[in-house]
DSSP file (Angstrom, degrees, kcal/mol; ACC not computed):
  #  RESIDUE AA STRUCTURE BP1 BP2  ACC     N-H-->O    O-->H-N    N-H-->O    O-->H-N    TCO  KAPPA ALPHA  PHI   PSI    X-CA   Y-CA   Z-CA
    1    1 A X              0   0    0      0, 0.0    15,-3.4     0, 0.0     2,-0.3   0.000 360.0 360.0 360.0 130.1   12.9    1.4   -4.0
    2    2 A X  E     +A   15   0A   0     13,-0.3     2,-0.3    15,-0.1    13,-0.2  -0.810 360.0 112.9-143.2  97.4    9.5    0.3   -2.7
    3    3 A X  E     -A   14   0A   0     11,-1.8    11,-2.6    -2,-0.3     2,-0.4  -0.967  67.6 -93.6-161.5 163.7    8.5    2.7    0.0
    4    4 A X  E     -A   13   0A   0     -2,-0.3     2,-0.3     9,-0.2     9,-0.2  -0.796  41.7-170.3 -87.5 132.6    6.2    5.4    1.2
    5    5 A X  E     -A   12   0A   0      7,-3.3     7,-2.4    -2,-0.4     2,-0.6  -0.926  20.3-125.5-124.1 151.2    7.5    8.9    0.4
    6    6 A X  E     -A   11   0A   0     -2,-0.3     5,-0.2     5,-0.2     2,-0.1  -0.854  23.4-165.6-100.3 116.9    6.2   12.3    1.6
    7    7 A X        -     0   0    0      3,-3.3    55,-0.2    -2,-0.6    58,-0.2  -0.248  47.3 -82.7 -85.4-174.8    5.4   14.8   -1.1
    8    8 A X  S    S+     0   0    0     56,-3.0    57,-0.2    53,-0.6    54,-0.1   0.806 126.1  15.9 -61.3 -29.0    4.9   18.4   -0.2
    9    9 A X  S    S-     0   0    0     55,-0.3     2,-0.3     1,-0.3    -1,-0.2   0.584 129.3  -7.5-123.2 -12.5    1.3   17.8    0.7
   10   10 A X  S    S-     0   0    0     -5,-0.0    -3,-3.3     2,-0.0     2,-0.3  -0.949  72.7 -79.5-169.7-178.4    0.7   14.1    1.2
   11   11 A X  E     +A    6   0A   0     72,-0.3    72,-1.7    -2,-0.3     2,-0.3  -0.686  32.9 178.1-105.0 151.4    2.1   10.6    0.9
   12   12 A X  E     -AB   5  82A   0     -7,-2.4    -7,-3.3    -2,-0.3     2,-0.4  -0.986  24.2-126.5-144.8 156.3    2.6    8.2   -2.0
   13   13 A X  E     -AB   4  81A   0     68,-3.5    68,-1.6    -2,-0.3     2,-0.4  -0.873  18.2-163.0-103.7 135.9    4.0    4.8   -2.5
   14   14 A X  E     -AB   3  80A   0    -11,-2.6   -11,-1.8    -2,-0.4     2,-0.5  -0.972   3.0-169.6-119.2 133.1    6.6    4.2   -5.2
   15   15 A X  E     +A    2   0A   0     64,-2.8     2,-0.6    -2,-0.4    64,-0.5  -0.777  24.2 149.8-125.1  86.5    7.3    0.6   -6.3
   16   16 A X        +     0   0    0    -15,-3.4   -14,-0.1    -2,-0.5     6,-0.0  -0.685  13.1 157.5-114.8  77.1   10.4    0.4   -8.5
   17   17 A X        +     0   0    0     -2,-0.6     2,-0.3     4,-0.1    -1,-0.1   0.353  52.3  45.8 -90.7   4.9   11.6   -3.1   -7.7
   18   18 A X  S  > S-     0   0    0    -17,-0.1     4,-2.4     1,-0.1     5,-0.2  -0.869  89.6 -98.4-139.4 177.3   13.7   -4.0  -10.7
   19   19 A X  H  > S+     0   0    0     -2,-0.3     4,-2.2     1,-0.2     5,-0.2   0.894 119.1  51.2 -64.5 -40.0   16.4   -2.4  -12.9
   20   20 A X  H  > S+     0   0    0      1,-0.2     4,-2.1     2,-0.2    -1,-0.2   0.947 113.1  44.2 -64.3 -48.7   14.0   -1.4  -15.6
   21   21 A X  H  > S+     0   0    0      1,-0.2     4,-2.6     2,-0.2    -1,-0.2   0.859 111.2  54.9 -65.5 -35.6   11.7    0.4  -13.2
   22   22 A X  H  X S+     0   0    0     -4,-2.4     4,-2.4     2,-0.2    -1,-0.2   0.904 105.8  52.2 -61.9 -41.2   14.5    2.0  -11.4
   23   23 A X  H  X S+     0   0    0     -4,-2.2     4,-1.9     2,-0.2    -2,-0.2   0.912 110.9  47.3 -62.5 -44.0   15.8    3.4  -14.7
   24   24 A X  H  X S+     0   0    0     -4,-2.1     4,-2.5     1,-0.2    -2,-0.2   0.929 110.1  53.2 -61.6 -43.6   12.3    4.9  -15.4
   25   25 A X  H  X S+     0   0    0     -4,-2.6     4,-2.9     1,-0.2    -2,-0.2   0.914 106.7  52.4 -58.3 -44.7   12.2    6.3  -11.8
   26   26 A X  H  X>S+     0   0    0     -4,-2.4     5,-2.8     1,-0.2     4,-0.7   0.899 110.1  48.3 -58.9 -41.3   15.5    8.0  -12.3
   27   27 A X  H ><5S+     0   0    0     -4,-1.9     3,-0.7     3,-0.2    -1,-0.2   0.921 112.5  48.0 -66.3 -42.1   14.3    9.6  -15.5
   28   28 A X  H 3<5S+     0   0    0     -4,-2.5    -2,-0.2     1,-0.2    -1,-0.2   0.904 112.0  49.8 -65.1 -40.5   11.0   10.8  -13.8
   29   29 A X  H 3<5S-     0   0    0     -4,-2.9    -1,-0.2    -5,-0.2    -2,-0.2   0.618 115.1-117.1 -75.8 -10.7   13.0   12.2  -10.8
   30   30 A X  T <<5S+     0   0    0     -4,-0.7    -3,-0.2    -3,-0.7     3,-0.1   0.760  85.4 109.5  83.0  23.6   15.3   14.1  -13.2
   31   31 A X    > < +     0   0    0     -5,-2.8     3,-2.1    -6,-0.2     4,-0.3  -0.447  25.9 155.4-131.3  58.9   18.4   12.2  -12.1
   32   32 A X  G >   +     0   0    0      1,-0.3     3,-1.6    -5,-0.2     4,-0.4   0.768  68.6  72.9 -58.3 -23.7   19.4    9.9  -15.0
   33   33 A X  G >> S+     0   0    0      1,-0.3     3,-1.1     2,-0.2     4,-0.7   0.744  80.9  72.4 -65.0 -22.5   23.0    9.9  -13.7
   34   34 A X  G <4 S+     0   0    0     -3,-2.1     3,-0.5     1,-0.2    -1,-0.3   0.795  85.2  66.6 -60.9 -26.4   21.8    7.5  -10.9
   35   35 A X  G <4 S+     0   0    0     -3,-1.6    -1,-0.2    -4,-0.3    -2,-0.2   0.808 106.6  40.5 -66.3 -28.7   21.5    4.7  -13.5
   36   36 A X  T <4 S+     0   0    0     -3,-1.1     2,-0.3    -4,-0.4    -1,-0.2   0.512  87.7 112.6 -95.3  -7.5   25.3    4.8  -13.9
   37   37 A X    ><  -     0   0    0     -4,-0.7     3,-1.8    -3,-0.5     4,-0.5  -0.517  65.9-141.4 -71.5 126.5   26.1    5.2  -10.3
   38   38 A X  G >  S+     0   0    0     -2,-0.3     3,-0.5     1,-0.3     4,-0.3   0.775 100.0  63.2 -60.9 -25.1   27.8    2.0   -9.0
   39   39 A X  G 3  S+     0   0    0      1,-0.2    10,-0.3     2,-0.1    -1,-0.3   0.713 116.8  28.0 -71.2 -18.7   25.9    2.3   -5.7
   40   40 A X  G <  S+     0   0    0     -3,-1.8    -1,-0.2    -6,-0.2    -2,-0.2   0.225  85.1 113.0-123.4  11.2   22.6    1.8   -7.6
   41   41 A X  S <  S+     0   0    0     -3,-0.5     2,-0.3    -4,-0.5    -2,-0.1   0.742  85.0  15.4 -63.8 -26.9   23.7   -0.2  -10.6
   42   42 A X  S  > S-     0   0    0     -4,-0.3     4,-2.6     1,-0.1     5,-0.2  -0.937  83.8-102.4-142.1 163.8   21.8   -3.3   -9.6
   43   43 A X  H  > S+     0   0    0     -2,-0.3     4,-2.5     1,-0.2     5,-0.2   0.917 120.4  51.9 -56.0 -45.3   19.0   -4.3   -7.2
   44   44 A X  H  > S+     0   0    0      1,-0.2     4,-2.1     2,-0.2    -1,-0.2   0.879 111.3  48.1 -62.1 -35.2   21.4   -5.8   -4.7
   45   45 A X  H  > S+     0   0    0      2,-0.2     4,-1.7     1,-0.2    -1,-0.2   0.882 110.1  51.2 -70.5 -37.4   23.5   -2.6   -4.7
   46   46 A X  H  < S+     0   0    0     -4,-2.6     7,-0.2     2,-0.2    -2,-0.2   0.923 110.8  49.6 -66.2 -39.9   20.4   -0.5   -4.3
   47   47 A X  H >< S+     0   0    0     -4,-2.5     3,-1.2     1,-0.2    -2,-0.2   0.919 110.6  49.8 -60.3 -45.0   19.5   -2.7   -1.3
   48   48 A X  H 3< S+     0   0    0     -4,-2.1    -1,-0.2     1,-0.3     3,-0.2   0.818 121.9  34.2 -61.8 -32.6   23.0   -2.3    0.2
   49   49 A X  T 3X S+     0   0    0     -4,-1.7     4,-2.2   -10,-0.3    -1,-0.3  -0.042  79.8 125.4-115.2  28.5   22.7    1.5   -0.3
   50   50 A X  H <>  +     0   0    0     -3,-1.2     4,-3.2     1,-0.2     5,-0.3   0.809  66.8  59.5 -64.0 -31.5   19.0    1.9    0.4
   51   51 A X  H  > S+     0   0    0     -3,-0.2     4,-2.1    -4,-0.2    -1,-0.2   0.974 112.4  37.3 -64.2 -52.2   19.5    4.5    3.2
   52   52 A X  H  > S+     0   0    0      2,-0.2     4,-2.2     1,-0.2    -2,-0.2   0.881 118.9  50.8 -66.6 -38.0   21.2    7.0    1.0
   53   53 A X  H  X S+     0   0    0     -4,-2.2     4,-2.5    -7,-0.2    -2,-0.2   0.943 112.4  45.0 -65.1 -48.0   19.0    6.1   -2.0
   54   54 A X  H  X S+     0   0    0     -4,-3.2     4,-2.8     1,-0.2    -2,-0.2   0.889 113.3  50.6 -67.8 -36.5   15.7    6.5   -0.1
   55   55 A X  H  X S+     0   0    0     -4,-2.1     4,-2.2    -5,-0.3    -1,-0.2   0.911 112.1  48.3 -68.2 -38.5   16.9    9.8    1.5
   56   56 A X  H  X S+     0   0    0     -4,-2.2     4,-1.5    -5,-0.2    -2,-0.2   0.923 112.5  46.9 -66.5 -42.0   17.8   11.1   -1.9
   57   57 A X  H  X S+     0   0    0     -4,-2.5     4,-3.0     1,-0.2     3,-0.3   0.939 111.6  52.5 -60.8 -47.2   14.5   10.1   -3.4
   58   58 A X  H  X S+     0   0    0     -4,-2.8     4,-2.3     1,-0.2    -2,-0.2   0.894 104.9  55.2 -59.6 -39.8   12.7   11.7   -0.4
   59   59 A X  H  < S+     0   0    0     -4,-2.2    -1,-0.2     2,-0.2    -2,-0.2   0.903 113.5  41.6 -58.6 -40.5   14.5   15.0   -0.9
   60   60 A X  H >< S+     0   0    0     -4,-1.5     3,-1.9    -3,-0.3     4,-0.3   0.954 113.6  50.8 -71.5 -51.3   13.3   15.1   -4.5
   61   61 A X  H >< S+     0   0    0     -4,-3.0     3,-1.6     1,-0.3   -53,-0.6   0.847 100.0  66.2 -57.3 -37.6    9.7   13.9   -3.8
   62   62 A X  T 3< S+     0   0    0     -4,-2.3    -1,-0.3     1,-0.3    -2,-0.2   0.578  89.7  67.8 -65.0 -10.3    9.3   16.5   -1.0
   63   63 A X  T <  S+     0   0    0     -3,-1.9     2,-0.3    -4,-0.2    -1,-0.3   0.621 101.5  40.0 -88.1 -12.2    9.6   19.4   -3.6
   64   64 A X  S <  S-     0   0    0     -3,-1.6   -56,-3.0    -4,-0.3   -55,-0.3  -0.821  89.6 -86.9-132.2 169.9    6.3   18.7   -5.4
   65   65 A X     >  -     0   0    0     -2,-0.3     4,-2.1   -58,-0.2     5,-0.2  -0.364  34.6-117.8 -75.3 156.7    2.7   17.8   -4.7
   66   66 A X  H  > S+     0   0    0      1,-0.2     4,-2.8     2,-0.2     5,-0.2   0.920 115.2  52.1 -60.4 -45.4    1.6   14.2   -4.5
   67   67 A X  H  > S+     0   0    0      1,-0.2     4,-2.3     2,-0.2    -1,-0.2   0.892 108.3  50.9 -62.9 -38.1   -0.8   14.6   -7.5
   68   68 A X  H  > S+     0   0    0      2,-0.2     4,-2.4     1,-0.2    -1,-0.2   0.920 112.1  47.0 -63.2 -42.6    2.0   16.0   -9.6
   69   69 A X  H  X S+     0   0    0     -4,-2.1     4,-3.3     2,-0.2     5,-0.3   0.900 110.5  51.8 -66.0 -41.4    4.3   13.1   -8.7
   70   70 A X  H  X S+     0   0    0     -4,-2.8     4,-2.7     2,-0.2     5,-0.2   0.939 111.7  47.8 -61.6 -44.3    1.5   10.5   -9.4
   71   71 A X  H  X S+     0   0    0     -4,-2.3     4,-2.5    -5,-0.2    -2,-0.2   0.958 114.9  44.5 -59.2 -51.8    0.9   12.1  -12.8
   72   72 A X  H  X S+     0   0    0     -4,-2.4     4,-1.9     1,-0.2    -2,-0.2   0.902 115.4  48.0 -62.6 -44.1    4.6   12.1  -13.7
   73   73 A X  H  <>S+     0   0    0     -4,-3.3     5,-2.9     2,-0.2     4,-0.5   0.894 111.6  50.0 -65.1 -40.2    5.2    8.6  -12.4
   74   74 A X  H ><5S+     0   0    0     -4,-2.7     3,-1.2    -5,-0.3    -2,-0.2   0.924 110.8  48.7 -63.0 -44.3    2.2    7.3  -14.3
   75   75 A X  H 3<5S+     0   0    0     -4,-2.5    -1,-0.2     1,-0.3    -2,-0.2   0.831 112.3  50.6 -63.4 -33.0    3.4    8.9  -17.5
   76   76 A X  T 3<5S-     0   0    0     -4,-1.9    -1,-0.3    -5,-0.2    -2,-0.2   0.470 115.2-115.2 -84.0  -4.0    6.9    7.4  -16.9
   77   77 A X  T < 5 +     0   0    0     -3,-1.2     2,-0.6    -4,-0.5    -3,-0.2   0.804  66.3 143.6  76.5  26.2    5.5    3.9  -16.3
   78   78 A X      < -     0   0    0     -5,-2.9    -1,-0.2    -6,-0.1    -2,-0.1  -0.902  54.2-118.1-104.7 122.0    6.6    3.7  -12.7
   79   79 A X        +     0   0    0     -2,-0.6   -64,-2.8   -64,-0.5     2,-0.3  -0.311  52.6 143.9 -61.0 133.8    4.2    1.8  -10.4
   80   80 A X  E     -B   14   0A   0    -66,-0.2     2,-0.3   -10,-0.0   -66,-0.2  -0.960  25.6-171.0-160.3 167.8    2.8    4.1   -7.6
   81   81 A X  E     -B   13   0A   0    -68,-1.6   -68,-3.5    -2,-0.3     2,-0.3  -0.955  32.2-102.5-162.8 151.0   -0.2    4.8   -5.6
   82   82 A X  E     -B   12   0A   0     -2,-0.3     2,-0.5   -70,-0.2   -70,-0.3  -0.578  36.5-121.9 -74.6 141.1   -1.4    7.5   -3.2
   83   83 A X        -     0   0    0    -72,-1.7     2,-0.3    -2,-0.3   -72,-0.3  -0.726  37.1-156.4 -79.2 127.9   -1.3    6.4    0.5
   84   84 A X        -     0   0    0     -2,-0.5     2,-0.1     1,-0.0   -72,-0.0  -0.817  12.8-122.9-115.3 148.3   -4.9    6.7    1.7
   85   85 A X     >  -     0   0    0     -2,-0.3     4,-2.3     1,-0.1     5,-0.2  -0.305  37.3-103.8 -73.5 164.9   -6.4    7.2    5.1
   86   86 A X  H  > S+     0   0    0      1,-0.2     4,-2.5     2,-0.2     5,-0.2   0.926 124.2  53.7 -57.7 -44.5   -9.0    4.7    6.4
   87   87 A X  H  > S+     0   0    0      1,-0.2     4,-1.8     2,-0.2    -1,-0.2   0.902 109.0  49.1 -60.7 -39.8  -11.8    7.2    5.7
   88   88 A X  H  > S+     0   0    0      2,-0.2     4,-0.6     1,-0.2    -1,-0.2   0.885 110.5  49.7 -64.6 -37.6  -10.5    7.5    2.1
   89   89 A X  H >< S+     0   0    0     -4,-2.3     3,-0.5     1,-0.2     6,-0.2   0.893 109.3  51.2 -65.9 -39.7  -10.4    3.8    1.6
   90   90 A X  H 3< S+     0   0    0     -4,-2.5    -1,-0.2     1,-0.2    -2,-0.2   0.864 116.8  41.3 -65.3 -35.5  -13.9    3.3    2.9
   91   91 A X  H 3< S+     0   0    0     -4,-1.8    -1,-0.2    -5,-0.2    -2,-0.2   0.511  86.8 119.8 -91.3  -2.0  -15.2    6.0    0.5
   92   92 A X    <X  -     0   0    0     -4,-0.6     4,-1.8    -3,-0.5     3,-0.4  -0.370  68.1-130.6 -66.6 136.5  -13.1    4.9   -2.4
   93   93 A X  H  > S+     0   0    0      1,-0.2     4,-3.0     2,-0.2     5,-0.1   0.838 107.5  54.8 -55.3 -34.4  -15.2    3.9   -5.5
   94   94 A X  H  > S+     0   0    0      2,-0.2     4,-2.2     1,-0.2    -1,-0.2   0.883 104.2  54.4 -71.3 -36.0  -13.3    0.6   -5.9
   95   95 A X  H  4>S+     0   0    0     -3,-0.4     5,-2.2    -6,-0.2     6,-0.4   0.909 114.2  41.9 -57.9 -42.6  -14.0   -0.4   -2.2
   96   96 A X  H ><5S+     0   0    0     -4,-1.8     3,-1.3     3,-0.2    -2,-0.2   0.916 112.3  53.5 -72.6 -44.1  -17.7    0.1   -2.9
   97   97 A X  H 3<5S+     0   0    0     -4,-3.0    -2,-0.2     1,-0.3    -1,-0.2   0.863 111.1  45.9 -62.9 -33.3  -17.6   -1.6   -6.4
   98   98 A X  T 3<5S-     0   0    0     -4,-2.2    -1,-0.3    -5,-0.1    -2,-0.2   0.481 108.2-125.6 -86.2  -1.7  -16.0   -4.7   -4.9
   99   99 A X  T < 5 +     0   0    0     -3,-1.3    -3,-0.2    -4,-0.2    -2,-0.1   0.908  54.0 155.3  61.0  40.7  -18.5   -4.8   -2.0
  100  100 A X      < +     0   0    0     -5,-2.2    13,-4.6    -6,-0.2     2,-0.5   0.809  52.2  71.7 -71.1 -29.1  -15.7   -4.9    0.5
  101  101 A X  E     +C  112   0B   0     -6,-0.4     2,-0.3    11,-0.2    11,-0.2  -0.789  66.4 175.8 -93.3 129.6  -17.8   -3.4    3.3
  102  102 A X  E     -C  111   0B   0      9,-2.7     9,-3.3    -2,-0.5     2,-0.4  -0.915  29.2-120.2-131.2 153.7  -20.4   -5.7    4.7
  103  103 A X  E     -C  110   0B   0     -2,-0.3    22,-0.4     7,-0.2     7,-0.2  -0.751  30.7-118.8 -90.7 138.1  -22.9   -5.6    7.5
  104  104 A X     >  -     0   0    0      5,-2.6     4,-1.0    -2,-0.4    24,-0.1  -0.474  29.7-117.4 -73.3 155.0  -22.7   -8.2   10.3
  105  105 A X  T  4 S+     0   0    0      1,-0.2    -1,-0.1     2,-0.1    -2,-0.0   0.799 100.7  23.4 -69.5 -28.4  -25.9  -10.3   10.4
  106  106 A X  T  4 S+     0   0    0      3,-0.0    -1,-0.2     1,-0.0    -2,-0.0   0.846 128.0  35.7-105.1 -42.9  -27.2   -9.4   13.8
  107  107 A X  T  4 S-     0   0    0      2,-0.1    -2,-0.1     1,-0.0     3,-0.1   0.672  88.6-131.8 -90.5 -16.3  -25.7   -6.1   14.9
  108  108 A X     <  +     0   0    0     -4,-1.0     2,-0.1     1,-0.3    -3,-0.1   0.623  51.5 155.7  74.0   9.6  -25.7   -4.2   11.6
  109  109 A X        -     0   0    0     -6,-0.1    -5,-2.6     1,-0.1     2,-0.5  -0.466  45.2-121.1 -69.3 141.2  -22.1   -3.2   12.3
  110  110 A X  E     +C  103   0B   0     -7,-0.2     2,-0.3    -2,-0.1    -7,-0.2  -0.742  38.7 175.4 -87.9 130.2  -20.1   -2.5    9.2
  111  111 A X  E     -C  102   0B   0     -9,-3.3    -9,-2.7    -2,-0.5     2,-0.4  -0.891  38.7 -97.5-130.6 158.0  -17.0   -4.6    8.8
  112  112 A X  E     -C  101   0B   0     -2,-0.3   -11,-0.2   -11,-0.2     3,-0.1  -0.652  49.0-128.3 -75.9 134.3  -14.4   -5.1    6.2
  113  113 A X        -     0   0    0    -13,-4.6     2,-0.2    -2,-0.4    11,-0.1  -0.206  32.2 -77.1 -78.0 168.8  -15.3   -8.1    4.0
  114  114 A X        -     0   0    0      9,-0.6     2,-0.2     1,-0.1    -1,-0.2  -0.473  41.0-131.1 -64.3 131.2  -13.3  -11.1    3.1
  115  115 A X  S    S+     0   0    0     -2,-0.2     2,-0.3    -3,-0.1    -1,-0.1   0.110  80.9  75.8 -79.2  25.7  -10.8  -10.1    0.4
  116  116 A X        -     0   0    0     -2,-0.2     7,-0.4     7,-0.1     2,-0.4  -0.928  59.7-159.5-129.6 157.1  -11.7  -13.1   -1.8
  117  117 A X        -     0   0    0     -2,-0.3     2,-0.5     5,-0.2     5,-0.3  -0.986   7.9-148.8-133.2 150.4  -14.5  -14.0   -4.0
  118  118 A X  B >  S-D  121   0C   0      3,-3.1     3,-1.6    -2,-0.4    -2,-0.0  -0.978  83.0 -13.8-119.1 120.5  -15.6  -17.4   -5.2
  119  119 A X  T 3  S-     0   0    0     -2,-0.5    -1,-0.2     1,-0.3     3,-0.1   0.880 132.4 -51.8  52.2  40.8  -17.3  -17.6   -8.6
  120  120 A X  T 3  S+     0   0    0      1,-0.2     2,-0.5    -3,-0.1    -1,-0.3   0.539 118.2 110.9  80.8   6.4  -17.7  -13.8   -8.6
  121  121 A X  B <   -D  118   0C   0     -3,-1.6    -3,-3.1     3,-0.0     2,-0.5  -0.956  59.7-143.1-120.9 130.9  -19.3  -13.8   -5.1
  122  122 A X        -     0   0    0     -2,-0.5    -5,-0.2    -5,-0.3    -7,-0.1  -0.786  30.7-116.6 -86.8 123.0  -17.8  -12.4   -2.0
  123  123 A X        -     0   0    0     -2,-0.5    -9,-0.6    -7,-0.4    -7,-0.1  -0.327  30.2-142.3 -61.4 140.3  -18.7  -14.5    1.1
  124  124 A X        -     0   0    0      1,-0.1     2,-0.3   -11,-0.1    -1,-0.1  -0.355  26.6 -85.1 -92.3 176.6  -20.7  -12.7    3.7
  125  125 A X        -     0   0    0    -22,-0.4    -1,-0.1     1,-0.1     3,-0.1  -0.638  29.8-169.7 -80.5 141.0  -20.6  -12.9    7.4
  126  126 A X  S    S+     0   0    0     -2,-0.3     2,-0.3     1,-0.3    -1,-0.1   0.577  72.6  13.8-104.9 -14.6  -22.7  -15.7    9.0
  127  127 A X  S    S-     0   0    0    -22,-0.0    -1,-0.3   -21,-0.0     3,-0.1  -0.978  84.6 -94.9-152.6 162.9  -22.3  -14.5   12.6
  128  128 A X        -     0   0    0     -2,-0.3     3,-0.1     1,-0.1     2,-0.1  -0.332  48.5 -95.0 -71.6 155.8  -21.2  -11.5   14.5
  129  129 A X        -     0   0    0      1,-0.1    -1,-0.1    -2,-0.1   -25,-0.0  -0.457  56.3 -93.4 -65.8 152.1  -17.6  -11.2   15.8
  130  130 A X        -     0   0    0      1,-0.1     2,-0.1    -3,-0.1    -1,-0.1  -0.283  37.1-111.9 -69.0 155.4  -17.4  -12.3   19.4
  131  131 A X    >   -     0   0    0      1,-0.1     3,-2.4    -3,-0.1     4,-0.3  -0.424  54.0 -73.8 -76.7 160.7  -17.8   -9.9   22.3
  132  132 A X  T 3  S+     0   0    0      1,-0.3    -1,-0.1     2,-0.1     0, 0.0  -0.392 120.6   1.1 -60.5 118.7  -14.8   -9.2   24.4
  133  133 A X  T >  S+     0   0    0     -2,-0.3     3,-1.5    -3,-0.1     4,-0.4   0.422  90.4 131.1  83.4   0.8  -14.3  -12.4   26.6
  134  134 A X  T <  S+     0   0    0     -3,-2.4     3,-0.2     1,-0.3     4,-0.2   0.836  80.0  31.3 -56.0 -34.4  -17.3  -14.2   25.1
  135  135 A X  T 3> S+     0   0    0     -4,-0.3     4,-2.5     1,-0.1    -1,-0.3   0.250  85.8 110.8-108.3  10.9  -15.3  -17.4   24.5
  136  136 A X  H <> S+     0   0    0     -3,-1.5     4,-3.0     1,-0.2     5,-0.3   0.918  78.0  48.7 -53.0 -49.7  -12.9  -17.2   27.4
  137  137 A X  H  > S+     0   0    0     -4,-0.4     4,-2.7     1,-0.2    -1,-0.2   0.924 113.5  45.0 -62.5 -46.2  -14.3  -20.1   29.4
  138  138 A X  H  > S+     0   0    0      1,-0.2     4,-1.6     2,-0.2    -1,-0.2   0.890 115.8  47.1 -69.0 -36.6  -14.5  -22.5   26.5
  139  139 A X  H  X S+     0   0    0     -4,-2.5     4,-1.0     2,-0.2    -2,-0.2   0.919 116.1  44.0 -66.9 -43.5  -11.0  -21.6   25.3
  140  140 A X  H  X S+     0   0    0     -4,-3.0     4,-0.8    -5,-0.3     3,-0.3   0.860 109.2  57.4 -69.1 -34.7   -9.5  -21.9   28.8
  141  141 A X  H >X S+     0   0    0     -4,-2.7     3,-1.0    -5,-0.3     4,-1.0   0.894 100.8  57.9 -61.0 -39.2  -11.4  -25.1   29.5
  142  142 A X  H 3< S+     0   0    0     -4,-1.6     3,-0.5     1,-0.3    -1,-0.2   0.861 102.6  54.4 -58.7 -37.0   -9.7  -26.7   26.4
  143  143 A X  H 3< S+     0   0    0     -4,-1.0    -1,-0.3    -3,-0.3    -2,-0.2   0.738 110.0  46.1 -71.5 -22.8   -6.3  -26.0   27.9
  144  144 A X  H <<        0   0    0     -3,-1.0    -1,-0.2    -4,-0.8    -2,-0.2   0.558 360.0 360.0 -95.9 -11.6   -7.2  -27.9   31.1
  145  145 A X     <        0   0    0     -4,-1.0    -1,-0.2    -3,-0.5    -2,-0.1   0.477 360.0 360.0 -76.9 360.0   -8.8  -30.9   29.4
């Protein structure tokens, strides 16, 4: 299972993409018998039966808070993360620490930065994004040349 699930109060992503992680997830969810269930015995079988598996996981996840599940999944060694809104991403300490938000050079508009860095430096913007229709003539002219 690699999917967004709704807890009682908010959403989280669970990423249990192999047999080992699926076994851990079963233990955390309190359903160790799923490990022996022929429908879920291997990753291909879980894919074939993903509808019933995801519905069953959702039924369990919906009973507790997101923070409780994140704590339990972390303790069980199951990869997971809270699903965050755009506002939460913008305010997240990691977004700030990585310098992901950058100002455009002319307008001062805040934009999401390039998700790469070279020699520890994230490239900045050298020009503003185009205005709506700003390059229409040159683009359309290329098609007629």
